All heavy atoms as an XYZ file, in Angstrom:
732
protein
N      79.949     95.927    118.337
C      78.846     95.589    117.467
C      78.364     94.193    117.834
O      79.177     93.282    117.953
C      79.310     95.617    116.016
C      78.296     95.091    115.052
S      78.868     95.071    113.365
C      79.221     96.767    113.116
N      77.086     94.052    118.019
C      76.507     92.756    118.336
C      75.876     92.182    117.078
O      74.873     92.686    116.589
C      75.477     92.891    119.432
N      76.476     91.169    116.537
C      75.961     90.545    115.327
C      76.851     89.392    114.931
O      77.913     89.184    115.519
N      76.440     88.639    113.938
C      77.273     87.535    113.474
C      78.620     88.049    112.953
O      78.699     89.133    112.363
C      76.462     86.906    112.340
C      75.082     87.424    112.506
C      75.178     88.724    113.213
N      79.657     87.303    113.167
C      81.001     87.733    112.794
C      81.148     88.046    111.308
O      81.745     89.070    110.962
C      82.023     86.669    113.229
O      81.904     86.493    114.635
C      83.430     87.106    112.913
N      80.632     87.223    110.380
C      80.790     87.581    108.962
C      80.114     88.899    108.587
O      80.644     89.663    107.783
C      80.141     86.416    108.217
C      80.161     85.282    109.161
C      80.036     85.898    110.527
N      78.974     89.173    109.198
C      78.263     90.410    108.892
C      79.046     91.613    109.411
O      79.253     92.595    108.701
C      76.834     90.379    109.485
C      76.160     91.729    109.328
C      76.023     89.277    108.834
N      79.515     91.529    110.657
C      80.258     92.657    111.212
C      81.588     92.843    110.494
O      82.048     93.971    110.301
C      80.481     92.471    112.712
O      81.258     91.330    112.967
N      82.220     91.761    110.062
C      83.472     91.878    109.313
C      83.240     92.562    107.969
O      84.041     93.404    107.549
C      84.084     90.500    109.100
N      82.149     92.234    107.304
C      81.836     92.866    106.026
C      81.563     94.355    106.197
O      82.056     95.175    105.435
C      80.630     92.182    105.378
C      80.135     92.804    104.072
C      81.201     92.638    102.998
C      78.837     92.184    103.643
N      80.797     94.696    107.225
C      80.470     96.102    107.454
C      81.732     96.895    107.761
O      81.960     97.969    107.222
C      79.435     96.239    108.587
C      78.085     95.712    108.112
C      79.313     97.679    109.045
C      77.051     95.604    109.200
N      82.584     96.361    108.625
C      83.792     97.087    109.005
C      84.780     97.181    107.852
O      85.290     98.256    107.543
C      84.470     96.415    110.200
C      83.844     96.787    111.493
N      83.972     98.042    112.038
C      83.094     96.083    112.357
C      83.319     98.084    113.177
N      82.774     96.912    113.394
N      85.098     96.076    107.224
C      86.160     96.054    106.220
C      85.752     96.749    104.924
O      86.548     97.456    104.328
C      86.574     94.616    105.937
N      84.539     96.535    104.504
C      84.158     97.001    103.176
C      83.654     98.435    103.157
O      83.923     99.160    102.211
C      83.097     96.072    102.597
N      82.939     98.840    104.184
C      82.286    100.142    104.078
C      82.708    101.130    105.150
O      83.230    102.190    104.842
C      80.762     99.970    104.137
O      80.423     99.295    105.346
C      80.248     99.184    102.962
N      82.494    100.787    106.394
C      82.641    101.754    107.477
C      84.075    102.241    107.642
O      84.303    103.428    107.824
C      82.153    101.136    108.795
C      80.694    100.744    108.773
S      79.604    102.152    108.680
C      79.744    102.777    110.319
N      85.028    101.350    107.603
C      86.414    101.712    107.913
C      87.027    102.580    106.829
O      87.651    103.598    107.098
C      87.244    100.438    108.144
C      88.707    100.768    108.289
C      86.747     99.706    109.376
N      86.846    102.213    105.592
C      87.525    102.920    104.513
C      86.747    104.122    103.981
O      87.286    104.870    103.177
C      87.816    101.959    103.351
O      86.603    101.366    102.931
C      88.787    100.882    103.781
N      85.539    104.347    104.452
C      84.745    105.451    103.921
C      85.365    106.809    104.252
O      85.463    107.678    103.385
C      83.314    105.379    104.448
N      85.777    107.017    105.478
C      86.373    108.292    105.853
C      87.707    108.532    105.179
O      88.020    109.648    104.751
N      88.499    107.475    105.070
C      89.796    107.596    104.397
C      89.585    107.922    102.925
O      90.248    108.809    102.372
C      90.606    106.294    104.566
C      91.893    106.352    103.781
C      90.896    106.037    106.028
N      88.656    107.252    102.295
C      88.386    107.497    100.887
C      87.866    108.917    100.660
O      88.221    109.566     99.685
C      87.385    106.469    100.358
C      87.120    106.594     98.883
C      88.084    106.212     97.962
C      85.925    107.103     98.410
C      87.853    106.322     96.604
C      85.679    107.221     97.056
C      86.652    106.825     96.159
O      86.425    106.955     94.816
N      87.051    109.417    101.591
C      86.524    110.772    101.470
C      87.654    111.798    101.501
O      87.685    112.730    100.691
C      85.531    111.050    102.590
C      84.965    112.461    102.658
C      84.034    112.707    101.477
C      84.239    112.671    103.955
N      88.598    111.623    102.406
C      89.720    112.567    102.482
C      90.619    112.438    101.259
O      91.120    113.437    100.736
C      90.504    112.360    103.790
C      89.635    112.779    104.965
C      91.802    113.167    103.788
C      90.268    112.582    106.312
N      90.811    111.230    100.773
C      91.639    111.051     99.578
C      90.989    111.721     98.368
O      91.667    112.378     97.575
C      91.904    109.563     99.311
C      92.826    109.003    100.394
C      92.519    109.341     97.939
C      92.989    107.506    100.355
N      89.687    111.573     98.242
C      88.989    112.185     97.101
C      89.038    113.711     97.152
O      89.035    114.363     96.113
C      87.530    111.730     97.054
C      87.335    110.297     96.639
C      87.627    110.094     95.203
N      86.647    110.821     94.400
C      86.607    110.820     93.095
N      87.483    110.130     92.419
N      85.697    111.510     92.449
N      89.067    114.272     98.347
C      89.108    115.727     98.482
C      90.472    116.194     98.982
O      90.569    117.174     99.709
C      87.996    116.192     99.417
O      88.134    115.579    100.671
N      91.520    115.507     98.566
C      92.863    115.819     99.062
C      93.348    117.200     98.628
O      94.190    117.786     99.289
C      93.860    114.749     98.629
C      94.256    114.829     97.185
N      93.473    114.300     96.197
C      95.335    115.371     96.589
C      94.063    114.519     95.034
N      95.196    115.167     95.243
N      92.815    117.736     97.553
C      93.229    119.070     97.118
C      92.836    120.131     98.160
O      93.592    121.063     98.406
C      92.599    119.417     95.767
C      93.070    118.539     94.626
S      94.834    118.703     94.328
C      94.875    120.314     93.599
N      91.684    119.966     98.785
C      91.239    120.906     99.808
C      92.095    120.761    101.066
O      92.539    121.751    101.653
C      89.751    120.688    100.135
C      88.893    120.934     98.897
C      89.308    121.568    101.297
C      87.460    120.483     99.047
N      92.328    119.507    101.477
C      93.099    119.268    102.695
C      94.558    119.683    102.537
O      95.179    120.145    103.488
C      93.016    117.794    103.104
C      91.679    117.425    103.688
C      90.703    116.815    102.914
C      91.390    117.687    105.016
C      89.474    116.485    103.442
C      90.165    117.364    105.554
C      89.209    116.755    104.767
O      88.009    116.437    105.308
N      95.117    119.505    101.362
C      96.521    119.845    101.138
C      96.780    121.341    101.223
O      97.910    121.761    101.473
C      96.969    119.330     99.766
O      96.884    117.932     99.719
N      95.760    122.142    101.035
C      95.918    123.596    101.104
C      95.978    124.131    102.531
O      96.330    125.279    102.740
C      94.780    124.284    100.350
C      94.750    124.044     98.838
C      93.509    124.672     98.233
C      96.005    124.594     98.189
N      95.642    123.302    103.510
C      95.619    123.748    104.903
C      96.566    122.898    105.750
O      96.211    121.786    106.158
C      94.206    123.653    105.460
O      94.206    124.016    106.810
N      97.766    123.406    106.027
C      98.715    122.635    106.847
C      98.226    122.407    108.278
O      98.549    121.388    108.879
C      99.974    123.502    106.862
C      99.789    124.547    105.839
C      98.334    124.639    105.539
N      97.419    123.318    108.806
C      96.911    123.141    110.170
C      95.978    121.938    110.244
O      96.061    121.133    111.174
C      96.194    124.427    110.648
C      97.210    125.567    110.731
C      95.505    124.206    111.980
C      96.601    126.913    111.002
N      95.118    121.794    109.256
C      94.199    120.655    109.229
C      94.980    119.349    109.057
O      94.663    118.346    109.697
C      93.147    120.835    108.108
C      92.304    119.589    107.954
C      92.273    122.031    108.404
N      96.023    119.375    108.245
C      96.849    118.179    108.067
C      97.535    117.786    109.380
O      97.625    116.598    109.707
C      97.890    118.405    106.969
C      97.286    118.633    105.592
S      96.465    117.200    104.914
C      97.846    116.406    104.144
N      97.975    118.770    110.154
C      98.583    118.481    111.452
C      97.556    117.913    112.425
O      97.874    117.012    113.206
C      99.219    119.736    112.026
C     100.470    120.171    111.295
C     101.064    121.452    111.857
O     100.640    121.872    112.964
O     101.935    122.022    111.187
N      96.342    118.425    112.382
C      95.278    117.898    113.239
C      94.993    116.443    112.883
O      94.805    115.603    113.767
C      94.010    118.774    113.130
C      94.263    120.129    113.760
C      92.811    118.094    113.770
C      93.164    121.150    113.520
N      94.972    116.131    111.598
C      94.739    114.755    111.157
C      95.870    113.852    111.630
O      95.637    112.722    112.071
C      94.570    114.697    109.626
C      93.278    115.387    109.221
C      94.581    113.257    109.130
C      93.095    115.541    107.723
N      97.120    114.335    111.585
C      98.256    113.548    112.070
C      98.098    113.248    113.558
O      98.236    112.090    113.988
C      99.585    114.298    111.817
C      99.922    114.317    110.337
C     100.729    113.665    112.605
C     101.117    115.184    109.988
N      97.802    114.273    114.347
C      97.682    114.095    115.804
C      96.531    113.156    116.151
O      96.681    112.245    116.974
C      97.525    115.465    116.498
C      97.173    115.301    117.962
C      98.787    116.283    116.337
N      95.384    113.360    115.521
C      94.240    112.482    115.799
C      94.515    111.044    115.369
O      94.087    110.100    116.049
C      92.990    113.022    115.101
C      92.386    114.285    115.700
C      91.194    114.751    114.873
C      91.980    114.058    117.138
N      95.229    110.869    114.268
C      95.563    109.521    113.817
C      96.479    108.802    114.785
O      96.261    107.625    115.109
N      97.496    109.490    115.288
C      98.413    108.868    116.242
C      97.719    108.553    117.561
O      97.891    107.470    118.124
C      99.645    109.776    116.473
C     100.555    109.716    115.269
C     100.410    109.384    117.716
C     101.164    108.353    115.016
N      96.915    109.491    118.058
C      96.197    109.264    119.314
C      95.242    108.081    119.174
O      95.175    107.207    120.046
C      95.445    110.539    119.750
C      96.444    111.605    120.188
C      94.456    110.239    120.871
C      95.823    112.962    120.443
N      94.510    108.033    118.074
C      93.576    106.934    117.838
C      94.302    105.603    117.768
O      93.881    104.610    118.368
C      92.789    107.169    116.542
O      92.085    108.396    116.642
C      91.820    106.033    116.275
N      95.409    105.572    117.044
C      96.158    104.332    116.881
C      96.715    103.825    118.206
O      96.595    102.641    118.534
C      97.282    104.540    115.871
O      97.990    103.347    115.690
N      97.320    104.702    118.977
C      97.909    104.286    120.251
C      96.861    103.867    121.275
O      97.033    102.866    121.980
C      98.778    105.409    120.808
C     100.055    105.703    120.029
C     100.777    106.906    120.619
C     100.969    104.484    120.018
N      95.760    104.614    121.348
C      94.722    104.259    122.316
C      94.050    102.937    121.970
O      93.821    102.105    122.845
C      93.683    105.376    122.402
C      94.165    106.578    123.168
S      92.898    107.834    123.376
C      91.685    106.972    124.342
N      93.752    102.730    120.697
C      93.090    101.489    120.298
C      94.015    100.289    120.488
O      93.573     99.218    120.925
C      92.634    101.584    118.849
N      95.294    100.449    120.185
C      96.236     99.346    120.380
C      96.391     99.018    121.863
O      96.477     97.849    122.245
C      97.584     99.693    119.767
N      96.407    100.039    122.699
C      96.515     99.816    124.140
C      95.273     99.114    124.686
O      95.381     98.194    125.500
C      96.717    101.157    124.873
O      97.852    101.818    124.315
C      96.921    100.948    126.351
N      94.108     99.525    124.237
C      92.873     98.883    124.684
C      92.817     97.438    124.184
O      92.376     96.541    124.901
C      91.646     99.685    124.212
C      91.603    101.038    124.907
C      90.352     98.921    124.480
C      90.567    101.998    124.351
N      93.290     97.193    122.969
C      93.270     95.836    122.417
C      94.141     94.887    123.226
O      93.839     93.696    123.314
C      93.727     95.857    120.963
N      95.204     95.395    123.815
C      96.074     94.543    124.629
C      95.380     94.005    125.874
O      95.763     92.970    126.407
C      97.328     95.320    125.045
C      98.327     95.613    123.943
C      99.422     96.529    124.464
C      98.920     94.321    123.411
N      94.356     94.696    126.338
C      93.667     94.314    127.570
C      92.413     93.467    127.332
O      91.752     93.094    128.285
C      93.288     95.567    128.365
C      94.477     96.460    128.703
S      95.826     95.589    129.525
C      95.065     95.154    131.057
N      92.080     93.176    126.079
C      90.856     92.440    125.776
C      91.098     90.932    125.785
O      92.200     90.461    125.521
C      90.311     92.864    124.411
C      89.933     94.316    124.313
C      88.854     94.707    125.304
O      87.884     94.002    125.509
N      89.050     95.860    125.937
N      90.047     90.178    126.075
C      90.121     88.718    126.083
C      89.372     88.091    124.916
O      89.684     86.984    124.496
C      89.551     88.162    127.396
C      90.413     88.549    128.579
O      91.626     88.681    128.462
N      89.776     88.770    129.718
N      88.366     88.771    124.414
C      87.546     88.250    123.333
C      88.205     88.562    121.990
O      88.603     89.695    121.732
C      86.161     88.892    123.400
C      85.198     88.333    122.371
O      85.427     87.198    121.915
O      84.233     89.034    122.036
N      88.329     87.558    121.124
C      89.033     87.736    119.845
C      88.305     88.733    118.949
O      88.942     89.480    118.197
C      89.239     86.384    119.126
C      90.158     86.539    117.920
C      87.914     85.778    118.707
C      91.565     86.889    118.268
N      86.982     88.775    119.040
C      86.227     89.717    118.214
C      86.512     91.159    118.631
O      86.652     92.039    117.785
C      84.741     89.403    118.314
C      83.901     90.064    117.269
C      82.486     89.520    117.331
C      81.622     90.185    116.308
N      80.237     89.722    116.376
N      86.641     91.403    119.917
C      86.981     92.744    120.395
C      88.416     93.105    120.033
O      88.709     94.250    119.704
C      86.779     92.829    121.902
C      85.332     92.801    122.321
C      85.196     92.905    123.819
C      83.745     92.818    124.233
N      83.589     92.897    125.690
N      89.301     92.142    120.108
C      90.696     92.391    119.735
C      90.783     92.786    118.267
O      91.487     93.734    117.904
C      91.573     91.157    120.028
C      91.670     90.927    121.528
C      92.962     91.317    119.420
C      92.318     89.616    121.900
N      90.061     92.085    117.412
C      90.063     92.423    115.988
C      89.432     93.789    115.727
O      89.890     94.539    114.863
C      89.339     91.344    115.185
C      90.075     90.022    115.057
C      89.190     88.984    114.387
C      91.366     90.206    114.297
N      88.394     94.131    116.489
C      87.756     95.439    116.314
C      88.716     96.563    116.701
O      88.866     97.544    115.967
C      86.479     95.508    117.144
N      89.383     96.420    117.835
C      90.333     97.463    118.245
C      91.555     97.493    117.342
O      92.145     98.552    117.111
C      90.736     97.281    119.705
C      89.679     97.760    120.661
C      88.996     96.874    121.481
C      89.350     99.108    120.736
C      88.021     97.310    122.356
C      88.369     99.554    121.603
C      87.714     98.649    122.403
O      86.741     99.089    123.260
N      91.939     96.351    116.808
C      93.039     96.324    115.849
C      92.656     97.076    114.578
O      93.487     97.782    113.995
C      93.395     94.872    115.516
O      94.322     94.822    114.473
N      91.427     96.935    114.161
C      90.945     97.666    112.998
C      90.950     99.169    113.257
O      91.356     99.956    112.398
C      89.520     97.203    112.633
O      89.541     95.796    112.396
C      89.004     97.917    111.409
N      90.543     99.571    114.443
C      90.553    100.989    114.791
C      91.984    101.518    114.830
O      92.272    102.623    114.369
C      89.830    101.226    116.132
C      88.353    100.887    115.998
C      90.001    102.663    116.605
C      87.606    100.847    117.305
N      92.896    100.709    115.360
C      94.302    101.114    115.395
C      94.854    101.286    113.983
O      95.582    102.241    113.694
C      95.117    100.078    116.161
O      96.469    100.409    116.163
N      94.520    100.370    113.101
C      94.968    100.483    111.715
C      94.364    101.714    111.037
O      95.020    102.387    110.256
C      94.595     99.223    110.931
C      95.033     99.234    109.496
C      96.543     99.214    109.347
O      97.247     98.648    110.155
N      97.036     99.846    108.303
N      93.131    102.019    111.368
C      92.488    103.218    110.832
C      93.211    104.481    111.291
O      93.385    105.423    110.523
C      91.020    103.258    111.251
C      90.173    104.392    110.706
C      90.098    104.306    109.189
C      88.795    104.344    111.305
N      93.670    104.477    112.544
C      94.455    105.600    113.030
C      95.754    105.762    112.259
O      96.173    106.879    111.940
N      96.399    104.647    111.925
C      97.620    104.723    111.121
C      97.331    105.224    109.710
O      98.146    105.940    109.117
C      98.298    103.349    111.060
C      98.898    102.860    112.371
C      99.429    101.439    112.210
C      99.991    103.799    112.841
N      96.167    104.854    109.180
C      95.786    105.345    107.859
C      95.576    106.849    107.878
O      96.004    107.559    106.967
C      94.516    104.620    107.380
C      94.744    103.153    107.085
S      93.226    102.211    106.920
C      92.591    102.849    105.392
N      94.951    107.363    108.942
C      94.764    108.802    109.050
C      96.089    109.520    109.284
O      96.279    110.642    108.827
C      93.758    109.142    110.153
C      92.350    109.165    109.652
C      91.564    108.042    109.697
C      91.828    110.317    109.107
C      90.269    108.049    109.222
C      90.530    110.349    108.625
C      89.750    109.210    108.677
N      97.009    108.877    109.988
C      98.350    109.449    110.144
C      99.017    109.603    108.775
O      99.614    110.633    108.471
C      99.184    108.565    111.065
C     100.608    109.011    111.199
C     100.919    110.171    111.889
C     101.625    108.267    110.648
C     102.238    110.579    112.011
C     102.941    108.669    110.768
C     103.256    109.833    111.456
N      98.901    108.582    107.934
C      99.463    108.659    106.581
C      98.772    109.747    105.762
O      99.421    110.448    104.981
C      99.350    107.307    105.880
N      97.471    109.899    105.946
C      96.758    110.972    105.241
C      97.284    112.338    105.658
O      97.460    113.223    104.831
C      95.256    110.901    105.528
C      94.480    109.788    104.864
C      93.048    109.797    105.363
C      94.535    109.912    103.367
N      97.537    112.507    106.943
C      98.051    113.781    107.426
C      99.429    114.095    106.888
O      99.786    115.252    106.703
N     100.209    113.057    106.637
C     101.540    113.251    106.061
C     101.489    113.531    104.563
O     102.485    113.932    103.977
C     102.413    112.030    106.315
C     102.823    111.781    107.758
C     103.607    110.485    107.855
C     103.628    112.937    108.291
N     100.341    113.283    103.947
C     100.207    113.492    102.506
C     100.460    112.232    101.697
O     100.523    112.293    100.475
N     100.603    111.095    102.345
C     100.820    109.822    101.658
C      99.468    109.177    101.378
O      99.057    108.229    102.044
C     101.701    108.905    102.499
N      98.768    109.707    100.391
C      97.390    109.278    100.136
C      97.321    107.848     99.601
O      96.426    107.095     99.958
C      96.716    110.251     99.179
C      96.673    111.657     99.709
C      97.465    112.647     99.170
C      95.854    111.979    100.771
C      97.434    113.933     99.659
C      95.812    113.263    101.281
C      96.617    114.239    100.724
N      98.252    107.459     98.742
C      98.266    106.091     98.228
C      98.566    105.078     99.307
O      97.956    104.008     99.376
N      99.495    105.398    100.183
C      99.832    104.493    101.289
C      98.656    104.357    102.249
O      98.408    103.279    102.780
C     101.061    105.010    102.026
N      97.932    105.435    102.469
C      96.782    105.378    103.365
C      95.669    104.520    102.790
O      94.995    103.803    103.513
C      96.258    106.781    103.641
N      95.486    104.568    101.490
C      94.407    103.796    100.872
C      94.713    102.310    100.859
O      93.850    101.492    101.141
C      94.156    104.287     99.438
C      93.031    103.586     98.685
C      91.699    103.851     99.365
C      92.991    104.067     97.255
N      95.946    101.936    100.582
C      96.285    100.521    100.421
C      96.955     99.908    101.631
O      97.343     98.753    101.592
C      97.164    100.333     99.194
C      96.452    100.627     97.912
C      96.818    101.719     97.153
C      95.406     99.840     97.491
C      96.153    102.012     95.974
C      94.724    100.118     96.320
C      95.099    101.205     95.559
N      97.119    100.642    102.734
C      97.841    100.099    103.877
C      97.169     98.911    104.547
O      97.850     97.989    104.951
C      98.125    101.193    104.893
O      96.933    101.699    105.435
N      95.828     98.861    104.698
C      95.294     97.673    105.377
C      95.302     96.435    104.492
O      95.338     95.322    104.988
C      93.874     98.072    105.732
C      93.510     99.108    104.770
C      94.784     99.834    104.438
N      95.301     96.611    103.182
C      95.243     95.470    102.284
C      96.616     94.906    101.955
O      96.811     93.718    101.864
C      94.529     95.864    100.997
S      92.864     96.463    101.259
N      97.564     95.798    101.753
C      98.889     95.376    101.317
C      99.961     96.011    102.185
O     100.683     96.899    101.752
C      99.119     95.791     99.856
C      98.012     95.345     98.941
C      97.080     96.247     98.453
C      97.888     94.016     98.594
C      96.066     95.841     97.639
C      96.857     93.607     97.775
C      95.959     94.514     97.288
O      94.935     94.114     96.483
N     100.115     95.571    103.442
C     101.092     96.235    104.310
C     102.540     95.960    103.924
O     103.426     96.710    104.296
C     100.774     95.658    105.686
C     100.097     94.380    105.419
C      99.368     94.536    104.117
N     102.807     94.919    103.172
C     104.197     94.587    102.830
C     104.752     95.492    101.730
O     105.956     95.583    101.574
C     104.292     93.144    102.383
S     103.782     91.979    103.658
N     103.896     96.134    100.956
C     104.368     96.971     99.849
C     105.033     98.222    100.367
O     106.035     98.666     99.859
C     103.181     97.337     98.924
C     102.657     96.085     98.247
C     103.615     98.360     97.871
C     101.415     96.318     97.426
N     104.489     98.794    101.434
C     104.984    100.066    101.934
C     105.873     99.804    103.094
O     106.302    100.430    103.855
C     103.842    100.993    102.268
C     102.901    101.177    101.124
C     101.684    100.551    101.083
C     103.289    101.961    100.052
C     100.841    100.722    100.018
C     102.458    102.139     98.972
C     101.225    101.509     98.950
């Protein structure tokens, strides 16, 4: 994203990143009825987390490192969603020490 750092941080942290996680949490009754979909969410979450963390290791710009770190954390949140830990997925980026 090309823009001032405070603006991009607000967009990522407040809206874009947590919107998909919140959508799945709100409709968790539908997702919980399908174990295949939950497994797909687990696999996609792990792949996303590992790929983003690996790419972040190769970056030099701090803004890119933070962006890939955010994507990696989002992958971990989706992994938690796939496991059925909806509360942990919602609060994991804000309060990592609790879980």
